[in-house]
CHARMM-style PDB file with segment names, atoms N, HN, CA, C and O in Angstrom:
ATOM      1  N   MET     1      12.070  -4.671 -20.309  1.00  0.00      PROA
ATOM      2  CA  MET     1      11.184  -3.677 -19.675  1.00  0.00      PROA
ATOM      3  C   MET     1      11.647  -2.275 -20.056  1.00  0.00      PROA
ATOM      4  O   MET     1      12.808  -1.916 -19.862  1.00  0.00      PROA
ATOM      5  N   ASN     2      10.717  -1.490 -20.602  1.00  0.00      PROA
ATOM      6  HN  ASN     2       9.774  -1.782 -20.759  1.00  0.00      PROA
ATOM      7  CA  ASN     2      11.116  -0.146 -21.010  1.00  0.00      PROA
ATOM      8  C   ASN     2      10.842   0.867 -19.905  1.00  0.00      PROA
ATOM      9  O   ASN     2      10.250   0.542 -18.876  1.00  0.00      PROA
ATOM     10  N   ILE     3      11.278   2.085 -20.134  1.00  0.00      PROA
ATOM     11  HN  ILE     3      11.760   2.349 -20.970  1.00  0.00      PROA
ATOM     12  CA  ILE     3      11.198   3.122 -19.095  1.00  0.00      PROA
ATOM     13  C   ILE     3       9.744   3.421 -18.731  1.00  0.00      PROA
ATOM     14  O   ILE     3       9.434   3.628 -17.558  1.00  0.00      PROA
ATOM     15  N   LYS     4       8.852   3.446 -19.719  1.00  0.00      PROA
ATOM     16  HN  LYS     4       9.104   3.277 -20.672  1.00  0.00      PROA
ATOM     17  CA  LYS     4       7.441   3.743 -19.434  1.00  0.00      PROA
ATOM     18  C   LYS     4       6.860   2.701 -18.484  1.00  0.00      PROA
ATOM     19  O   LYS     4       6.100   3.042 -17.578  1.00  0.00      PROA
ATOM     20  N   GLU     5       7.213   1.431 -18.687  1.00  0.00      PROA
ATOM     21  HN  GLU     5       7.830   1.153 -19.423  1.00  0.00      PROA
ATOM     22  CA  GLU     5       6.694   0.373 -17.819  1.00  0.00      PROA
ATOM     23  C   GLU     5       7.215   0.540 -16.401  1.00  0.00      PROA
ATOM     24  O   GLU     5       6.477   0.349 -15.435  1.00  0.00      PROA
ATOM     25  N   ILE     6       8.488   0.898 -16.279  1.00  0.00      PROA
ATOM     26  HN  ILE     6       9.087   1.053 -17.064  1.00  0.00      PROA
ATOM     27  CA  ILE     6       9.083   1.087 -14.954  1.00  0.00      PROA
ATOM     28  C   ILE     6       8.384   2.235 -14.227  1.00  0.00      PROA
ATOM     29  O   ILE     6       8.067   2.124 -13.042  1.00  0.00      PROA
ATOM     30  N   ILE     7       8.148   3.333 -14.937  1.00  0.00      PROA
ATOM     31  HN  ILE     7       8.405   3.423 -15.899  1.00  0.00      PROA
ATOM     32  CA  ILE     7       7.477   4.488 -14.323  1.00  0.00      PROA
ATOM     33  C   ILE     7       6.060   4.106 -13.913  1.00  0.00      PROA
ATOM     34  O   ILE     7       5.618   4.451 -12.817  1.00  0.00      PROA
ATOM     35  N   ALA     8       5.353   3.403 -14.775  1.00  0.00      PROA
ATOM     36  HN  ALA     8       5.713   3.123 -15.665  1.00  0.00      PROA
ATOM     37  CA  ALA     8       3.986   2.993 -14.459  1.00  0.00      PROA
ATOM     38  C   ALA     8       3.981   2.069 -13.247  1.00  0.00      PROA
ATOM     39  O   ALA     8       3.112   2.184 -12.383  1.00  0.00      PROA
ATOM     40  N   GLY     9       4.937   1.162 -13.178  1.00  0.00      PROA
ATOM     41  HN  GLY     9       5.643   1.069 -13.880  1.00  0.00      PROA
ATOM     42  CA  GLY     9       5.020   0.245 -12.046  1.00  0.00      PROA
ATOM     43  C   GLY     9       5.277   0.969 -10.742  1.00  0.00      PROA
ATOM     44  O   GLY     9       4.691   0.626  -9.715  1.00  0.00      PROA
ATOM     45  N   SER    10       6.150   1.970 -10.770  1.00  0.00      PROA
ATOM     46  HN  SER    10       6.626   2.249 -11.604  1.00  0.00      PROA
ATOM     47  CA  SER    10       6.455   2.703  -9.545  1.00  0.00      PROA
ATOM     48  C   SER    10       5.255   3.539  -9.121  1.00  0.00      PROA
ATOM     49  O   SER    10       5.003   3.699  -7.927  1.00  0.00      PROA
ATOM     50  N   HSD    11       4.510   4.075 -10.092  1.00  0.00      PROA
ATOM     51  HN  HSD    11       4.715   3.945 -11.062  1.00  0.00      PROA
ATOM     52  CA  HSD    11       3.301   4.836  -9.757  1.00  0.00      PROA
ATOM     53  C   HSD    11       2.286   3.927  -9.077  1.00  0.00      PROA
ATOM     54  O   HSD    11       1.657   4.312  -8.092  1.00  0.00      PROA
ATOM     55  N   LEU    12       2.130   2.710  -9.615  1.00  0.00      PROA
ATOM     56  HN  LEU    12       2.640   2.397 -10.416  1.00  0.00      PROA
ATOM     57  CA  LEU    12       1.172   1.765  -9.043  1.00  0.00      PROA
ATOM     58  C   LEU    12       1.588   1.392  -7.627  1.00  0.00      PROA
ATOM     59  O   LEU    12       0.752   1.326  -6.726  1.00  0.00      PROA
ATOM     60  N   ALA    13       2.878   1.147  -7.431  1.00  0.00      PROA
ATOM     61  HN  ALA    13       3.558   1.201  -8.163  1.00  0.00      PROA
ATOM     62  CA  ALA    13       3.372   0.789  -6.102  1.00  0.00      PROA
ATOM     63  C   ALA    13       3.119   1.915  -5.110  1.00  0.00      PROA
ATOM     64  O   ALA    13       2.709   1.669  -3.976  1.00  0.00      PROA
ATOM     65  N   LEU    14       3.362   3.146  -5.538  1.00  0.00      PROA
ATOM     66  HN  LEU    14       3.695   3.346  -6.459  1.00  0.00      PROA
ATOM     67  CA  LEU    14       3.126   4.293  -4.651  1.00  0.00      PROA
ATOM     68  C   LEU    14       1.647   4.406  -4.305  1.00  0.00      PROA
ATOM     69  O   LEU    14       1.293   4.705  -3.165  1.00  0.00      PROA
ATOM     70  N   ARG    15       0.783   4.167  -5.291  1.00  0.00      PROA
ATOM     71  HN  ARG    15       1.071   3.924  -6.217  1.00  0.00      PROA
ATOM     72  CA  ARG    15      -0.652   4.276  -5.041  1.00  0.00      PROA
ATOM     73  C   ARG    15      -1.098   3.219  -4.035  1.00  0.00      PROA
ATOM     74  O   ARG    15      -1.871   3.512  -3.124  1.00  0.00      PROA
ATOM     75  N   LEU    16      -0.610   1.987  -4.202  1.00  0.00      PROA
ATOM     76  HN  LEU    16       0.019   1.748  -4.942  1.00  0.00      PROA
ATOM     77  CA  LEU    16      -0.971   0.917  -3.273  1.00  0.00      PROA
ATOM     78  C   LEU    16      -0.458   1.230  -1.879  1.00  0.00      PROA
ATOM     79  O   LEU    16      -1.142   0.967  -0.889  1.00  0.00      PROA
ATOM     80  N   GLU    17       0.752   1.795  -1.794  1.00  0.00      PROA
ATOM     81  HN  GLU    17       1.307   2.009  -2.598  1.00  0.00      PROA
ATOM     82  CA  GLU    17       1.328   2.152  -0.502  1.00  0.00      PROA
ATOM     83  C   GLU    17       0.470   3.211   0.184  1.00  0.00      PROA
ATOM     84  O   GLU    17       0.207   3.124   1.384  1.00  0.00      PROA
ATOM     85  N   LYS    18       0.035   4.211  -0.581  1.00  0.00      PROA
ATOM     86  HN  LYS    18       0.248   4.281  -1.556  1.00  0.00      PROA
ATOM     87  CA  LYS    18      -0.818   5.265  -0.012  1.00  0.00      PROA
ATOM     88  C   LYS    18      -2.132   4.673   0.468  1.00  0.00      PROA
ATOM     89  O   LYS    18      -2.638   5.057   1.523  1.00  0.00      PROA
ATOM     90  N   GLN    19      -2.697   3.731  -0.304  1.00  0.00      PROA
ATOM     91  HN  GLN    19      -2.286   3.419  -1.161  1.00  0.00      PROA
ATOM     92  CA  GLN    19      -3.951   3.090   0.096  1.00  0.00      PROA
ATOM     93  C   GLN    19      -3.763   2.341   1.406  1.00  0.00      PROA
ATOM     94  O   GLN    19      -4.608   2.427   2.297  1.00  0.00      PROA
ATOM     95  N   ALA    20      -2.665   1.608   1.528  1.00  0.00      PROA
ATOM     96  HN  ALA    20      -1.979   1.538   0.804  1.00  0.00      PROA
ATOM     97  CA  ALA    20      -2.405   0.835   2.742  1.00  0.00      PROA
ATOM     98  C   ALA    20      -2.261   1.756   3.945  1.00  0.00      PROA
ATOM     99  O   ALA    20      -2.786   1.468   5.020  1.00  0.00      PROA
ATOM    100  N   ILE    21      -1.549   2.861   3.764  1.00  0.00      PROA
ATOM    101  HN  ILE    21      -1.122   3.095   2.890  1.00  0.00      PROA
ATOM    102  CA  ILE    21      -1.362   3.821   4.859  1.00  0.00      PROA
ATOM    103  C   ILE    21      -2.715   4.415   5.250  1.00  0.00      PROA
ATOM    104  O   ILE    21      -3.000   4.570   6.437  1.00  0.00      PROA
ATOM    105  N   ALA    22      -3.544   4.744   4.269  1.00  0.00      PROA
ATOM    106  HN  ALA    22      -3.312   4.618   3.304  1.00  0.00      PROA
ATOM    107  CA  ALA    22      -4.861   5.319   4.547  1.00  0.00      PROA
ATOM    108  C   ALA    22      -5.719   4.322   5.316  1.00  0.00      PROA
ATOM    109  O   ALA    22      -6.436   4.706   6.240  1.00  0.00      PROA
ATOM    110  N   LEU    23      -5.652   3.048   4.945  1.00  0.00      PROA
ATOM    111  HN  LEU    23      -5.069   2.736   4.194  1.00  0.00      PROA
ATOM    112  CA  LEU    23      -6.431   2.027   5.644  1.00  0.00      PROA
ATOM    113  C   LEU    23      -5.951   1.887   7.077  1.00  0.00      PROA
ATOM    114  O   LEU    23      -6.762   1.732   7.990  1.00  0.00      PROA
ATOM    115  N   ASP    24      -4.641   1.939   7.283  1.00  0.00      PROA
ATOM    116  HN  ASP    24      -3.983   2.065   6.541  1.00  0.00      PROA
ATOM    117  CA  ASP    24      -4.094   1.834   8.636  1.00  0.00      PROA
ATOM    118  C   ASP    24      -4.606   2.974   9.504  1.00  0.00      PROA
ATOM    119  O   ASP    24      -4.927   2.775  10.676  1.00  0.00      PROA
ATOM    120  N   LYS    25      -4.682   4.174   8.924  1.00  0.00      PROA
ATOM    121  HN  LYS    25      -4.421   4.336   7.973  1.00  0.00      PROA
ATOM    122  CA  LYS    25      -5.156   5.330   9.692  1.00  0.00      PROA
ATOM    123  C   LYS    25      -6.643   5.181  10.002  1.00  0.00      PROA
ATOM    124  O   LYS    25      -7.099   5.574  11.076  1.00  0.00      PROA
ATOM    125  N   ASP    26      -7.401   4.609   9.054  1.00  0.00      PROA
ATOM    126  HN  ASP    26      -7.030   4.290   8.182  1.00  0.00      PROA
ATOM    127  CA  ASP    26      -8.848   4.467   9.250  1.00  0.00      PROA
ATOM    128  C   ASP    26      -9.167   3.506  10.386  1.00  0.00      PROA
ATOM    129  O   ASP    26     -10.003   3.808  11.238  1.00  0.00      PROA
ATOM    130  N   ASN    27      -8.508   2.351  10.407  1.00  0.00      PROA
ATOM    131  HN  ASN    27      -7.829   2.106   9.715  1.00  0.00      PROA
ATOM    132  CA  ASN    27      -8.770   1.391  11.482  1.00  0.00      PROA
ATOM    133  C   ASN    27      -7.460   0.816  12.024  1.00  0.00      PROA
ATOM    134  O   ASN    27      -6.988  -0.213  11.541  1.00  0.00      PROA
ATOM    135  N   PRO    28      -6.882   1.468  13.011  1.00  0.00      PROA
ATOM    136  CA  PRO    28      -5.612   1.003  13.584  1.00  0.00      PROA
ATOM    137  C   PRO    28      -5.752  -0.346  14.278  1.00  0.00      PROA
ATOM    138  O   PRO    28      -4.760  -1.053  14.456  1.00  0.00      PROA
ATOM    139  N   ASP    29      -6.970  -0.713  14.675  1.00  0.00      PROA
ATOM    140  HN  ASP    29      -7.776  -0.138  14.531  1.00  0.00      PROA
ATOM    141  CA  ASP    29      -7.163  -1.991  15.367  1.00  0.00      PROA
ATOM    142  C   ASP    29      -6.956  -3.174  14.424  1.00  0.00      PROA
ATOM    143  O   ASP    29      -6.627  -4.269  14.880  1.00  0.00      PROA
ATOM    144  N   ALA    30      -7.141  -2.976  13.131  1.00  0.00      PROA
ATOM    145  HN  ALA    30      -7.408  -2.087  12.761  1.00  0.00      PROA
ATOM    146  CA  ALA    30      -7.025  -4.072  12.171  1.00  0.00      PROA
ATOM    147  C   ALA    30      -5.629  -4.681  12.215  1.00  0.00      PROA
ATOM    148  O   ALA    30      -5.483  -5.903  12.162  1.00  0.00      PROA
ATOM    149  N   CYS    31      -4.607  -3.843  12.310  1.00  0.00      PROA
ATOM    150  HN  CYS    31      -4.725  -2.851  12.353  1.00  0.00      PROA
ATOM    151  CA  CYS    31      -3.235  -4.342  12.345  1.00  0.00      PROA
ATOM    152  C   CYS    31      -3.002  -5.160  13.606  1.00  0.00      PROA
ATOM    153  O   CYS    31      -2.365  -6.212  13.558  1.00  0.00      PROA
ATOM    154  N   LYS    32      -3.511  -4.684  14.722  1.00  0.00      PROA
ATOM    155  HN  LYS    32      -4.029  -3.829  14.761  1.00  0.00      PROA
ATOM    156  CA  LYS    32      -3.337  -5.399  15.985  1.00  0.00      PROA
ATOM    157  C   LYS    32      -4.004  -6.766  15.900  1.00  0.00      PROA
ATOM    158  O   LYS    32      -3.441  -7.768  16.341  1.00  0.00      PROA
ATOM    159  N   ASN    33      -5.218  -6.802  15.325  1.00  0.00      PROA
ATOM    160  HN  ASN    33      -5.675  -5.988  14.966  1.00  0.00      PROA
ATOM    161  CA  ASN    33      -5.944  -8.060  15.219  1.00  0.00      PROA
ATOM    162  C   ASN    33      -5.200  -9.043  14.326  1.00  0.00      PROA
ATOM    163  O   ASN    33      -5.130 -10.234  14.632  1.00  0.00      PROA
ATOM    164  N   ASN    34      -4.649  -8.554  13.233  1.00  0.00      PROA
ATOM    165  HN  ASN    34      -4.706  -7.587  12.984  1.00  0.00      PROA
ATOM    166  CA  ASN    34      -3.939  -9.426  12.304  1.00  0.00      PROA
ATOM    167  C   ASN    34      -2.694 -10.013  12.945  1.00  0.00      PROA
ATOM    168  O   ASN    34      -2.397 -11.192  12.751  1.00  0.00      PROA
ATOM    169  N   SER    35      -1.962  -9.209  13.704  1.00  0.00      PROA
ATOM    170  HN  SER    35      -2.203  -8.251  13.861  1.00  0.00      PROA
ATOM    171  CA  SER    35      -0.726  -9.695  14.306  1.00  0.00      PROA
ATOM    172  C   SER    35      -1.029 -10.629  15.469  1.00  0.00      PROA
ATOM    173  O   SER    35      -0.225 -11.511  15.773  1.00  0.00      PROA
ATOM    174  N   ALA    36      -2.174 -10.453  16.126  1.00  0.00      PROA
ATOM    175  HN  ALA    36      -2.826  -9.737  15.880  1.00  0.00      PROA
ATOM    176  CA  ALA    36      -2.516 -11.288  17.273  1.00  0.00      PROA
ATOM    177  C   ALA    36      -2.914 -12.683  16.810  1.00  0.00      PROA
ATOM    178  O   ALA    36      -2.578 -13.669  17.466  1.00  0.00      PROA
ATOM    179  N   SER    37      -3.631 -12.781  15.682  1.00  0.00      PROA
ATOM    180  HN  SER    37      -3.905 -11.980  15.149  1.00  0.00      PROA
ATOM    181  CA  SER    37      -4.138 -14.068  15.236  1.00  0.00      PROA
ATOM    182  C   SER    37      -3.147 -14.828  14.408  1.00  0.00      PROA
ATOM    183  OT1 SER    37      -3.438 -15.937  13.960  1.00  0.00      PROA
TER     184      SER     37
END
């Protein structure tokens, strides 16, 4: 694995993390429902 791949992978991970955080803010009830079921 070269440095460019590592950087690209970390960028993708950060983007997915931001998306997940944004979704949590949009509907906080979703997390509660998932943990309850």
